[in-house]
VEXNU-23320 format. One record per residue: residue number from 1; z, y, x of N, C-alpha, C, CB in turn. Coordinates in nm, 3 decimals, padded with zeros to 5 digits. Each point is the difference from the previous one (the first is absolute). Glycine has a CB too. Example, Ala and Ser with C-alpha at 12.3 -4.5 7.8 and 13.67 -1.06 7.14 Angstrom:
VEXNU-23320
pos  n_Z  n_Y  n_X  ca_Z  ca_Y  ca_X  c_Z  c_Y  c_X  cb_Z  cb_Y  cb_X
1  00.780  -00.569  01.319  00.000  00.119  -00.089  00.000  00.120  00.090  00.125  -00.117  -00.189 .
2  -00.197  00.222  00.154  00.006  00.119  00.082  00.073  00.109  -00.077  -00.215  -00.063  00.118 .
***
This chain:
VEXNU-23320
pos  n_Z  n_Y  n_X  ca_Z  ca_Y  ca_X  c_Z  c_Y  c_X  cb_Z  cb_Y  cb_X
1  -01.442  01.113  -04.232  00.123  -00.023  00.024  00.014  -00.072  00.141  00.039  00.000  -00.254 .
2  00.101  00.038  00.308  -00.002  -00.028  00.134  00.064  -00.176  00.004  00.036  00.304  00.082 .
3  -00.054  -00.381  00.012  00.078  -00.127  -00.008  00.108  -00.012  00.153  -00.235  -00.129  -00.166 .
4  00.313  00.057  00.140  00.085  -00.015  00.097  -00.007  -00.115  00.044  00.119  00.142  -00.069 .
5  -00.092  -00.177  00.212  -00.011  -00.093  00.077  00.129  -00.056  -00.025  -00.167  00.090  00.155 .
6  00.154  -00.243  -00.151  00.116  -00.099  -00.014  -00.007  -00.036  00.128  00.001  -00.087  -00.233 .
7  00.144  00.064  00.319  00.006  -00.070  00.122  00.128  -00.098  -00.029  -00.114  00.203  00.162 .
8  00.074  -00.290  -00.107  00.105  -00.124  00.012  00.054  00.016  00.151  -00.134  -00.184  -00.177 .
9  00.277  00.180  00.165  00.071  00.021  00.103  -00.048  -00.116  00.108  00.197  00.117  -00.149 .
10  -00.130  -00.092  00.280  -00.037  -00.102  00.096  00.118  -00.088  00.023  -00.167  00.148  00.109 .
11  00.127  -00.267  -00.078  00.103  -00.118  00.007  00.095  00.038  00.080  -00.143  -00.169  -00.032 .
12  00.126  00.214  00.152  00.106  00.067  00.089  -00.098  00.045  00.121  00.235  -00.158  -00.070 .
13  -00.133  00.226  00.166  -00.070  00.084  00.113  -00.083  -00.077  00.102  00.190  00.154  -00.022 .
14  -00.198  -00.284  00.029  -00.093  -00.076  00.080  -00.121  00.005  -00.078  00.166  -00.149  00.109 .
15  -00.174  00.096  -00.242  -00.111  00.011  -00.067  -00.054  00.121  00.012  00.069  -00.150  -00.131 .
16  -00.003  00.276  00.105  -00.068  00.133  00.007  -00.045  00.038  00.140  00.138  00.069  -00.192 .
17  -00.078  -00.120  00.306  -00.073  00.019  00.111  -00.112  -00.071  00.030  00.180  00.059  00.060 .
18  -00.172  -00.187  -00.090  -00.137  -00.074  -00.015  -00.106  00.042  -00.062  00.117  -00.147  00.010 .
19  -00.114  00.228  -00.134  -00.109  00.072  -00.037  -00.047  00.125  00.047  00.058  -00.112  -00.153 .
20  00.043  00.163  00.187  -00.024  00.144  00.078  -00.086  -00.027  00.147  00.255  00.104  -00.106 .
21  -00.205  -00.227  00.156  -00.106  -00.026  00.106  -00.119  -00.013  -00.003  00.133  -00.070  00.056 .
22  -00.168  -00.022  -00.189  -00.164  -00.001  -00.036  -00.074  00.141  -00.016  00.050  -00.217  -00.132 .
23  00.036  00.312  00.063  -00.057  00.134  00.007  -00.022  00.086  00.142  00.108  -00.010  -00.225 .
24  -00.048  -00.060  00.343  00.008  00.075  00.124  -00.092  -00.097  00.099  00.259  00.121  -00.046 .
25  -00.311  -00.195  -00.002  -00.087  -00.110  00.072  -00.070  00.062  00.124  -00.047  -00.125  -00.228 .
26  00.017  00.289  00.196  -00.110  00.034  00.102  00.043  00.025  00.109  -00.121  00.076  -00.134 .
27  00.290  -00.101  00.156  00.056  00.032  00.127  00.066  -00.114  00.076  00.030  00.218  -00.096 .
28  -00.085  -00.328  00.035  00.020  -00.134  00.046  -00.010  -00.027  00.145  -00.078  -00.054  -00.208 .
29  00.156  00.016  00.293  -00.066  -00.018  00.162  -00.027  00.131  00.102  -00.131  -00.200  -00.118 .
30  00.180  00.305  00.047  00.005  00.149  00.052  00.124  00.043  00.082  -00.129  00.053  -00.204 .
31  00.136  00.036  00.306  00.137  00.032  00.073  00.041  00.094  -00.142  -00.052  00.003  00.328 .
32  00.058  -00.010  -00.417  00.084  00.057  -00.112  00.152  -00.042  00.005  -00.212  -00.005  -00.142 .
33  00.297  00.088  00.140  00.165  -00.036  -00.034  00.048  00.002  -00.166  00.056  00.127  00.248 .
34  -00.010  -00.202  -00.281  00.063  -00.029  -00.102  00.158  00.076  00.013  -00.164  -00.231  -00.024 .
35  00.192  00.327  -00.048  00.105  00.079  00.005  00.078  -00.035  -00.160  -00.135  00.200  00.191 .
36  00.250  -00.281  -00.173  00.069  00.017  -00.142  00.124  00.067  -00.020  -00.099  -00.188  -00.034 .
37  00.143  00.196  -00.096  00.093  00.071  -00.023  00.123  -00.072  -00.042  -00.165  00.158  -00.038 .
38  00.288  -00.189  00.104  00.086  -00.080  -00.020  00.086  00.035  -00.139  -00.015  -00.041  00.260 .
39  00.046  -00.082  -00.347  00.016  -00.109  00.038  -00.115  -00.088  -00.045  00.234  00.053  00.011 .
40  -00.257  -00.042  -00.160  -00.105  -00.063  -00.099  -00.121  00.024  00.070  00.116  00.040  -00.224 .
41  -00.188  00.072  00.293  -00.099  00.009  00.058  -00.038  -00.062  00.110  00.030  00.151  -00.100 .
42  00.062  -00.226  00.171  -00.046  -00.079  00.094  -00.010  -00.140  -00.030  00.080  00.158  00.132 .
43  -00.040  -00.195  -00.259  -00.075  -00.135  -00.048  -00.134  -00.013  -00.033  00.187  -00.034  -00.076 .
44  -00.217  00.174  -00.008  -00.161  00.010  -00.005  -00.079  00.034  00.128  00.038  00.075  -00.228 .
45  00.062  00.017  00.293  -00.080  00.009  00.134  -00.032  -00.086  00.071  00.075  00.145  00.007 .
46  00.001  -00.309  00.001  00.003  -00.094  00.084  -00.152  -00.074  -00.058  00.304  -00.013  00.051 .
47  -00.280  00.009  -00.162  -00.157  -00.076  -00.078  -00.111  00.090  00.056  00.098  -00.079  -00.260 .
48  -00.094  00.208  00.264  -00.127  00.062  00.015  -00.026  -00.033  00.147  00.024  00.193  -00.185 .
49  00.076  -00.164  00.263  -00.037  -00.037  00.174  -00.047  -00.096  00.019  00.144  00.083  00.080 .
50  -00.076  -00.252  -00.134  -00.004  -00.087  00.070  -00.159  -00.029  -00.072  00.290  -00.070  00.071 .
51  -00.293  00.079  -00.224  -00.152  -00.038  -00.003  -00.123  00.073  00.055  00.092  -00.083  -00.178 .
52  -00.054  00.214  00.203  -00.097  00.076  00.059  -00.045  -00.012  00.188  00.102  00.152  -00.228 .
53  00.040  -00.207  00.274  00.016  -00.038  00.126  -00.010  00.144  00.079  -00.099  -00.258  -00.040 .
54  00.193  00.314  -00.013  00.061  00.150  00.057  00.157  -00.027  00.036  -00.166  00.167  -00.171 .
55  00.163  -00.048  00.256  00.176  00.017  00.071  00.081  00.057  -00.143  -00.063  00.102  00.309 .
56  00.186  -00.128  -00.294  00.082  00.007  -00.114  00.105  00.095  00.074  -00.049  -00.247  -00.137 .
57  00.113  00.378  00.095  00.127  00.068  00.050  00.013  00.038  -00.127  -00.010  00.078  00.247 .
58  00.148  00.025  -00.243  00.073  00.072  -00.130  00.016  00.159  00.022  00.147  -00.226  -00.048 .
59  -00.179  00.272  -00.020  00.068  00.173  00.007  00.107  00.032  -00.112  -00.239  00.097  00.082 .
60  00.356  -00.049  -00.058  00.124  00.016  -00.110  -00.004  00.151  -00.077  00.166  -00.165  00.167 .
61  -00.253  00.158  -00.247  00.062  00.159  -00.060  00.108  -00.035  -00.081  -00.218  00.136  -00.020 .
62  00.301  -00.055  -00.017  00.123  00.013  -00.096  -00.020  00.108  -00.090  00.153  -00.085  00.163 .
63  -00.096  00.049  -00.291  -00.037  00.112  -00.114  00.165  00.124  00.034  -00.171  -00.229  -00.252 .
64  00.148  00.316  00.203  00.120  00.102  -00.022  00.011  -00.007  -00.127  -00.026  00.156  00.172 .
65  00.136  -00.192  -00.224  00.069  -00.018  -00.134  00.050  00.141  -00.018  00.074  -00.259  00.014 .
66  -00.058  00.277  -00.150  00.048  00.121  -00.084  00.116  -00.022  00.020  -00.149  00.039  -00.166 .
67  00.234  00.054  00.162  00.181  -00.017  00.004  00.004  -00.066  -00.136  00.111  00.235  00.143 .
68  -00.007  -00.315  -00.115  00.070  -00.125  -00.082  -00.107  -00.074  -00.105  00.247  00.135  00.007 .
69  -00.404  -00.125  00.020  -00.106  -00.061  -00.046  -00.078  -00.114  00.130  -00.016  00.242  -00.184 .
70  00.071  -00.357  00.219  -00.024  -00.072  00.076  -00.173  -00.027  00.012  00.261  -00.074  -00.045 .
71  -00.318  00.066  -00.096  -00.143  -00.047  -00.038  -00.073  00.089  00.004  00.050  -00.144  -00.121 .
72  00.003  00.265  00.079  -00.107  00.118  00.022  -00.005  00.061  00.120  00.021  00.048  -00.207 .
73  -00.156  -00.051  00.281  -00.038  00.041  00.089  -00.068  00.152  00.044  00.016  -00.236  -00.035 .
74  00.085  00.320  00.092  -00.079  00.137  -00.008  -00.063  00.032  00.123  00.153  00.087  -00.158 .
75  -00.184  -00.187  00.266  -00.049  -00.019  00.107  00.012  -00.102  00.085  00.007  00.178  -00.040 .
76  -00.085  -00.170  00.183  00.016  -00.099  00.063  -00.009  00.026  00.156  -00.075  -00.115  -00.209 .
77  00.106  00.032  00.282  -00.018  00.022  00.134  -00.037  -00.158  00.085  00.181  00.237  -00.034 .
78  -00.270  -00.219  00.140  -00.047  -00.110  00.075  00.050  -00.016  00.127  -00.178  00.018  -00.117 .
79  00.142  -00.155  00.166  00.067  -00.065  00.134  -00.060  00.096  00.114  00.014  -00.276  -00.085 .
80  -00.134  00.319  00.109  -00.050  00.077  00.110  -00.072  00.120  -00.051  -00.017  -00.203  00.140 .
81  -00.037  00.278  -00.040  -00.098  00.127  -00.070  00.087  00.104  00.025  -00.128  -00.110  -00.202 .
82  00.213  00.136  00.294  00.089  00.133  -00.032  00.111  -00.017  -00.119  -00.216  00.142  00.070 .
83  00.226  -00.267  -00.147  00.075  00.008  -00.114  -00.016  00.083  -00.081  00.119  -00.078  00.098 .
84  -00.278  00.107  -00.141  -00.002  00.126  -00.087  00.074  -00.035  -00.164  -00.254  00.085  00.148 .
85  00.321  00.004  -00.218  00.036  -00.027  -00.109  -00.075  00.071  -00.094  00.195  -00.056  00.087 .
86  -00.207  -00.027  -00.226  -00.089  00.054  -00.091  00.112  -00.022  -00.118  -00.271  -00.056  00.107 .
87  00.215  00.144  -00.194  00.105  00.043  -00.116  -00.048  00.050  -00.078  00.147  00.029  00.097 .
88  -00.124  -00.026  -00.244  -00.065  00.032  -00.098  00.064  00.130  -00.039  -00.068  -00.234  -00.057 .
89  00.029  00.349  00.079  00.034  00.141  -00.021  00.020  00.028  -00.140  -00.124  00.062  00.192 .
90  00.097  -00.112  -00.308  00.030  00.035  -00.111  00.126  -00.048  -00.066  -00.221  00.024  00.005 .
91  00.234  -00.185  00.049  00.108  -00.069  -00.016  00.150  00.035  00.083  -00.199  -00.159  -00.055 .
92  00.152  00.216  00.149  00.098  00.056  00.084  00.060  00.131  -00.043  -00.115  -00.115  00.169 .
93  00.035  00.221  -00.228  00.024  00.129  -00.074  00.071  -00.042  -00.135  -00.214  00.128  00.108 .
94  00.169  -00.223  -00.167  00.031  -00.034  -00.145  00.134  -00.030  00.008  -00.216  -00.088  -00.074 .
95  00.238  -00.021  00.166  00.151  -00.075  00.009  00.097  00.079  00.089  -00.105  -00.237  -00.021 .
96  00.051  00.369  00.107  00.091  00.065  00.038  00.062  -00.049  00.124  00.014  00.060  -00.219 .
97  -00.100  -00.148  00.281  00.039  -00.066  00.152  00.011  00.114  00.130  -00.146  -00.232  -00.083 .
98  00.218  00.188  00.159  00.013  00.103  00.125  -00.045  -00.051  00.111  00.181  00.094  -00.077 .
99  -00.239  -00.017  00.172  -00.054  -00.022  00.102  00.074  -00.117  00.081  -00.085  00.237  -00.020 .
100  00.203  -00.189  00.008  00.111  -00.091  00.098  00.023  -00.154  -00.070  00.152  00.243  00.076 .
101  -00.177  -00.210  -00.205  00.001  -00.180  -00.040  -00.115  -00.087  00.039  00.117  00.059  -00.203 .
102  -00.239  00.024  00.199  -00.140  -00.040  00.062  00.033  -00.062  00.117  -00.135  00.180  -00.087 .
103  00.184  -00.083  00.178  -00.005  -00.028  00.159  00.102  -00.138  -00.011  -00.029  00.290  00.128 .
104  00.137  -00.296  -00.156  00.099  -00.106  -00.013  -00.040  -00.120  -00.066  00.150  00.166  -00.001 .
105  -00.216  -00.177  -00.093  -00.069  -00.110  -00.038  -00.119  -00.048  00.089  00.078  00.073  -00.216 .
106  -00.174  00.014  00.299  -00.055  -00.054  00.076  00.057  -00.048  00.105  -00.130  00.103  -00.085 .
107  00.226  -00.053  00.135  00.070  -00.042  00.127  00.025  -00.156  -00.027  00.125  00.245  00.055 .
108  -00.054  -00.251  -00.204  00.063  -00.122  -00.013  -00.134  -00.110  -00.034  00.258  00.122  -00.091 .
109  -00.333  -00.094  00.059  -00.143  -00.073  -00.030  -00.061  -00.055  00.155  -00.064  00.183  -00.236 .
110  00.062  -00.072  00.311  -00.068  -00.038  00.128  00.103  -00.117  00.088  -00.129  00.270  00.005 .
111  00.273  -00.239  -00.050  00.095  -00.120  00.059  -00.058  -00.133  -00.050  00.225  00.145  -00.004 .
112  -00.238  -00.135  -00.140  -00.012  -00.138  -00.022  -00.184  -00.039  00.041  00.238  00.009  -00.221 .
113  -00.324  00.053  00.237  -00.140  -00.014  00.079  00.032  -00.049  00.151  -00.118  00.206  -00.146 .
114  00.198  -00.153  00.177  00.043  -00.030  00.162  00.040  -00.167  -00.016  00.124  00.281  00.081 .
115  -00.028  -00.278  -00.158  00.055  -00.138  -00.024  -00.089  -00.139  -00.027  00.171  00.157  -00.087 .
116  -00.233  -00.102  -00.032  -00.106  -00.108  -00.023  -00.113  -00.009  00.114  00.040  00.038  -00.255 .
117  -00.106  00.064  00.319  -00.087  00.004  00.100  00.063  -00.127  00.119  -00.070  00.294  -00.065 .
118  00.194  -00.258  00.123  00.068  -00.107  00.087  00.020  -00.119  -00.054  00.103  00.155  00.098 .
119  -00.067  -00.178  -00.225  00.004  -00.137  -00.059  -00.124  -00.055  -00.008  00.181  00.051  -00.122 .
120  -00.284  00.002  00.059  -00.145  -00.076  00.018  -00.069  -00.006  00.115  -00.026  00.056  -00.194 .
121  00.020  00.017  00.247  -00.112  00.038  00.155  00.118  00.001  00.109  -00.223  00.199  -00.106 .
122  00.323  -00.183  00.121  00.089  -00.007  00.140  -00.028  00.119  00.069  -00.005  -00.247  00.034 .
123  -00.062  00.356  -00.091  -00.011  00.134  00.028  -00.055  00.104  -00.072  00.004  -00.099  00.162 .
124  00.040  00.233  -00.153  -00.026  00.082  -00.108  -00.151  00.086  00.072  00.307  00.020  -00.113 .
125  -00.337  -00.054  00.224  -00.113  00.059  00.042  -00.123  -00.043  -00.084  00.106  00.015  00.223 .
126  -00.197  00.102  -00.255  -00.114  -00.016  -00.065  -00.112  -00.090  00.055  00.067  00.209  -00.073 .
127  -00.119  -00.297  00.005  -00.155  -00.082  00.029  -00.108  00.091  00.063  00.032  -00.149  -00.214 .
128  -00.101  00.136  00.300  -00.107  00.054  00.036  -00.123  -00.018  -00.082  00.106  -00.018  00.198 .
129  -00.119  00.120  -00.290  -00.133  -00.011  -00.102  -00.078  00.113  00.025  00.110  -00.116  -00.189 .
130  -00.105  00.173  00.312  -00.119  00.154  00.001  -00.105  -00.090  00.056  00.146  00.263  00.072 .
131  -00.233  -00.211  -00.191  -00.137  -00.031  00.016  -00.042  -00.131  -00.110  00.018  00.093  00.275 .
132  00.090  -00.130  -00.304  -00.025  -00.169  -00.101  -00.004  00.043  -00.129  00.144  -00.179  00.132 .
133  -00.187  00.087  -00.174  00.004  00.023  -00.181  00.134  -00.101  -00.024  -00.314  00.027  -00.087 .
134  00.372  00.034  -00.027  00.140  -00.042  -00.024  -00.024  -00.013  -00.192  00.162  00.158  00.266 .
135  -00.115  -00.292  -00.295  00.005  -00.022  -00.140  00.156  00.006  -00.019  -00.229  -00.148  -00.030 .
136  00.249  00.242  -00.087  00.116  00.065  -00.034  00.040  -00.102  -00.109  -00.057  00.261  00.064 .
137  00.161  -00.371  -00.068  00.024  -00.097  -00.117  00.132  00.010  -00.057  -00.152  -00.152  00.098 .
138  00.165  00.199  -00.238  00.136  -00.049  -00.041  -00.034  -00.058  -00.124  00.150  00.166  00.112 .
139  -00.021  -00.218  -00.223  -00.028  -00.096  -00.077  -00.057  00.091  -00.137  00.188  -00.192  00.120 .
140  -00.177  00.303  -00.123  -00.017  00.095  -00.105  00.038  00.131  00.053  00.040  -00.165  -00.175 .
141  -00.117  00.267  00.093  00.053  00.172  -00.023  00.068  00.032  -00.117  -00.188  00.076  00.107 .
142  00.293  00.000  -00.091  00.038  00.066  -00.122  -00.019  00.135  -00.022  00.138  -00.152  00.001 .
143  -00.038  00.229  00.090  -00.030  00.148  00.032  -00.088  00.032  00.119  00.214  00.039  -00.094 .
144  -00.244  -00.140  00.145  -00.059  00.010  00.116  00.076  00.100  00.127  -00.210  -00.053  -00.169 .
145  00.339  00.086  00.137  00.030  00.070  00.114  00.023  -00.061  00.147  00.083  00.123  -00.181 .
146  -00.042  -00.207  00.175  00.015  -00.146  00.128  -00.143  -00.002  00.047  00.192  -00.190  -00.122 .
147  -00.283  00.167  00.048  -00.102  -00.005  00.040  -00.075  00.060  00.070  00.042  -00.070  -00.122 .
148  -00.018  00.219  00.071  -00.042  00.126  00.070  00.031  00.037  00.127  00.007  00.059  -00.188 .
149  00.159  -00.093  00.186  00.017  00.012  00.164  -00.033  -00.096  00.092  00.160  00.114  -00.057 .
150  -00.188  -00.229  -00.009  -00.018  -00.115  00.113  -00.167  00.059  00.051  00.173  -00.260  -00.132 .
151  -00.237  00.288  00.026  -00.168  00.056  00.044  00.000  00.082  00.089  -00.087  -00.008  -00.194 .
152  00.193  00.137  00.195  00.006  00.118  00.074  00.033  -00.034  00.136  00.059  00.128  -00.191 .
153  00.018  -00.234  00.212  00.072  -00.024  00.115  -00.088  -00.084  00.068  00.223  00.028  -00.088 .
154  -00.314  -00.109  -00.004  -00.078  -00.042  00.114  -00.156  00.058  00.046  00.146  -00.194  -00.071 .
155  -00.137  00.285  -00.038  -00.125  00.179  00.061  00.067  00.026  00.112  -00.066  00.166  -00.224 .
156  00.205  -00.127  00.269  00.036  00.050  00.094  -00.008  -00.078  00.118  00.110  00.118  -00.142 .
157  -00.140  -00.266  00.109  00.019  -00.092  00.102  -00.155  -00.041  00.083  00.229  -00.090  -00.157 .
158  -00.310  00.162  00.078  -00.152  00.021  00.002  -00.031  -00.124  -00.002  -00.037  00.201  00.119 .
159  00.032  -00.249  -00.226  -00.070  -00.134  -00.056  -00.117  00.072  -00.023  00.181  -00.159  -00.116 .
160  -00.304  00.049  00.115  -00.158  00.074  -00.011  00.009  00.011  -00.145  -00.165  -00.110  00.202 .
161  00.176  -00.010  -00.291  -00.017  00.013  -00.112  00.128  -00.058  -00.083  -00.251  00.003  00.060 .
162  00.291  00.067  -00.176  00.135  -00.097  -00.093  -00.109  -00.027  -00.083  00.277  00.110  -00.009 .
163  -00.213  -00.249  -00.035  -00.054  -00.060  -00.120  00.116  -00.028  -00.066  -00.205  -00.093  00.083 .
164  00.196  00.135  -00.239  00.112  -00.038  -00.074  00.002  -00.123  -00.096  00.028  00.230  00.025 .
165  00.047  -00.330  -00.035  -00.048  -00.113  -00.065  00.126  -00.027  -00.078  -00.181  -00.092  00.175 .
166  00.169  00.073  -00.309  00.123  -00.030  -00.052  -00.038  -00.093  -00.122  00.120  00.225  00.084 .
167  -00.052  -00.308  -00.138  -00.035  -00.077  -00.119  -00.020  00.072  -00.125  00.118  -00.166  00.102 .
168  -00.019  00.243  -00.130  00.017  00.077  -00.102  00.067  00.161  -00.015  -00.005  -00.244  -00.050 .
169  -00.028  00.312  -00.051  00.062  00.158  00.025  -00.043  00.078  -00.141  -00.040  00.015  00.300 .
170  00.134  00.092  -00.306  -00.074  00.051  -00.124  -00.091  00.097  00.041  00.180  -00.036  -00.147 .
171  -00.281  00.043  00.052  -00.130  00.071  00.048  00.016  00.130  00.045  -00.117  -00.123  -00.146 .
172  00.219  00.221  00.089  00.011  00.143  00.052  00.087  -00.014  00.142  -00.006  00.120  -00.262 .
173  00.070  -00.210  00.312  00.061  -00.014  00.117  -00.116  -00.034  00.103  00.228  -00.073  -00.115 .
174  -00.273  -00.044  00.072  -00.170  -00.030  00.085  -00.065  00.113  00.037  -00.059  -00.187  -00.131 .
175  00.041  00.271  00.046  -00.137  00.114  -00.020  00.082  00.079  00.121  -00.114  00.031  -00.315 .
176  00.224  00.008  00.294  00.094  00.096  00.071  00.007  -00.009  00.123  00.115  00.005  -00.158 .
177  -00.143  -00.157  00.229  -00.011  -00.034  00.101  -00.116  -00.003  00.097  00.154  -00.076  -00.115 .
178  -00.265  00.055  00.017  -00.118  -00.016  00.075  -00.047  00.095  00.100  -00.046  -00.108  -00.181 .
179  00.079  00.233  00.168  -00.041  00.091  00.077  00.063  -00.015  00.162  -00.029  00.140  -00.235 .
180  00.128  -00.214  00.233  00.053  -00.023  00.120  -00.008  -00.091  00.079  00.096  00.097  -00.082 .
181  -00.209  -00.201  00.035  -00.028  -00.136  00.086  -00.163  00.017  -00.010  00.234  -00.186  -00.067 .
182  -00.278  00.105  00.152  -00.145  -00.006  00.028  -00.048  -00.114  -00.105  00.015  00.076  00.272 .
183  00.034  -00.160  -00.308  -00.052  -00.111  -00.103  00.153  -00.030  -00.077  -00.233  -00.131  00.169 .
184  00.215  00.115  -00.302  00.084  -00.044  -00.085  -00.006  -00.130  -00.076  00.012  00.216  00.002 .
185  00.052  -00.317  -00.001  -00.024  -00.123  -00.088  00.144  -00.027  -00.085  -00.190  -00.114  00.188 .
186  00.160  00.133  -00.315  00.106  -00.042  -00.089  -00.077  -00.092  -00.104  00.157  00.223  00.034 .
187  -00.099  -00.327  -00.053  -00.059  -00.128  -00.069  00.031  00.025  -00.144  00.037  -00.172  00.197 .
188  00.079  00.269  -00.244  00.003  -00.018  -00.153  00.083  00.175  -00.016  00.030  -00.353  -00.050 .
189  -00.066  00.411  -00.008  00.023  00.127  -00.074  00.089  00.004  -00.113  -00.205  00.043  00.066 .
190  00.248  -00.127  -00.111  00.068  00.014  -00.187  00.045  00.110  -00.042  00.086  -00.195  00.000 .
191  -00.096  00.241  -00.132  00.058  00.133  -00.039  00.032  -00.080  -00.170  -00.166  00.248  00.188 .
192  00.284  -00.214  -00.198  00.138  00.030  00.060  00.016  -00.110  00.110  00.112  00.104  -00.227 .
193  -00.024  -00.002  00.346  00.027  -00.108  00.116  00.125  -00.067  -00.002  -00.130  00.127  00.137 .
194  00.231  -00.061  -00.198  00.134  -00.057  00.012  00.073  00.011  00.119  -00.076  -00.137  -00.142 .
195  00.042  00.031  00.229  00.065  -00.006  00.107  -00.071  -00.122  00.091  00.220  00.106  -00.128 .
196  -00.214  -00.088  00.267  -00.094  -00.105  00.072  00.065  -00.149  -00.038  -00.068  00.176  00.221 .
197  00.191  -00.186  -00.231  00.041  -00.167  -00.010  -00.037  -00.023  -00.124  00.199  -00.026  00.143 .
198  -00.240  00.115  -00.262  -00.052  -00.035  -00.126  -00.117  -00.065  00.009  00.101  00.170  -00.090 .
199  -00.205  -00.162  00.200  -00.112  -00.049  00.072  -00.016  -00.152  00.031  00.015  00.221  00.088 .
200  00.135  -00.263  -00.043  00.010  -00.140  00.073  00.078  -00.086  -00.098  00.002  00.091  00.251 .
201  -00.042  -00.225  -00.276  00.066  -00.081  -00.063  00.145  -00.047  00.086  -00.243  -00.059  -00.119 .
202  00.206  00.052  00.239  00.095  -00.008  00.114  00.021  00.090  00.088  -00.043  -00.178  -00.020 .
203  00.141  00.268  00.001  00.028  00.132  00.069  00.167  -00.007  00.082  -00.177  00.140  -00.216 .
204  00.194  -00.254  00.241  00.121  -00.040  00.068  00.023  00.087  00.165  -00.039  -00.264  -00.149 .
205  00.145  00.315  00.132  00.022  00.076  00.136  -00.044  -00.056  00.116  00.175  00.080  -00.090 .
206  -00.244  -00.017  00.183  -00.006  -00.047  00.115  00.108  00.023  00.108  -00.216  00.014  -00.073 .
207  00.227  -00.115  00.155  00.137  00.013  00.106  -00.084  00.060  00.130  00.181  -00.242  -00.086 .
208  -00.062  00.317  00.134  -00.033  00.013  00.163  -00.037  -00.128  00.066  00.166  00.182  00.018 .
209  -00.076  -00.274  -00.030  -00.042  -00.114  00.061  -00.144  -00.071  -00.015  00.233  -00.010  -00.019 .
210  -00.279  00.006  -00.128  -00.139  -00.023  -00.060  -00.101  00.089  00.094  00.096  -00.039  -00.264 .
211  -00.058  00.187  00.277  -00.086  00.059  00.077  -00.046  -00.007  00.175  00.086  00.111  -00.206 .
212  00.046  -00.136  00.234  -00.008  -00.049  00.149  -00.062  -00.120  00.011  00.192  00.104  00.056 .
213  -00.197  -00.220  -00.153  -00.038  -00.147  00.025  -00.165  00.048  -00.027  00.248  -00.187  -00.096 .
214  -00.303  00.262  00.027  -00.112  00.006  -00.042  -00.092  00.070  00.134  00.101  00.005  -00.272 .
215  -00.029  00.134  00.336  -00.053  00.043  00.116  -00.002  -00.102  00.116  00.072  00.215  -00.081 .
216  00.028  -00.308  00.112  -00.015  -00.075  00.103  -00.120  -00.112  -00.054  00.267  00.055  00.099 .
217  -00.282  -00.095  -00.217  -00.126  -00.056  -00.013  -00.119  00.020  -00.003  00.114  -00.056  -00.056 .
218  -00.117  00.203  00.002  -00.122  00.060  00.047  -00.021  00.018  00.156  00.014  00.111  -00.220 .
219  00.082  -00.089  00.276  -00.036  -00.003  00.179  -00.056  -00.118  00.053  00.187  00.132  00.042 .
220  -00.139  -00.225  -00.106  -00.027  -00.138  00.030  -00.122  -00.066  -00.017  00.199  00.000  -00.044 .
221  -00.255  00.061  -00.055  -00.111  -00.048  -00.076  -00.125  00.031  00.089  00.119  00.039  -00.236 .
222  -00.216  -00.136  00.274  -00.116  00.020  00.087  -00.110  00.098  -00.061  00.047  -00.237  00.089 .
223  -00.095  00.316  -00.042  -00.094  00.117  -00.061  -00.146  -00.047  00.012  00.163  00.197  00.072 .
***
């Protein structure tokens, strides 16, 4: 008879980041760069970066939603790396979504990407990750589309190794992402999964102002 693992929710993103940092101790004090996915992922990434004495930056992937269904991702596009668009071919065919719709949505999402990059970093130019280890951090994985778009972008920027580190995600999405990265750390893989927010007692929305504050604090923290 099979047994099911019972997981308790994280208290908040800061606790999740602290626990994730423990699992990544082998990177402490190295030249590794933590790249967090805004907004909530920056709270997690800040804990990882400061506890491991690593630099912190952000990468901004954006999901492409299905027509009339903002929460249903059919694909994603990321900050850099030639802006590769990834999408679910089966969903696109099933829903009868046109190439024109995908192109328009990709352009709209890239506009938001650039807005956020300028707001958070003051520039939309990518960081120099060539030949560096990069830890990609988010507060959780659902479908994995935005995460995969970010991984592809980091590979295009010639990161030496890409480590995906998240507190929680559904087993099938986590395993689907494993071939795209050099190392994968996921603390909890509950099934049924339901949603990322279900696994946090406090999952309040992170604001742009909080993201900017954490990035500034990380930059001023001695390594």
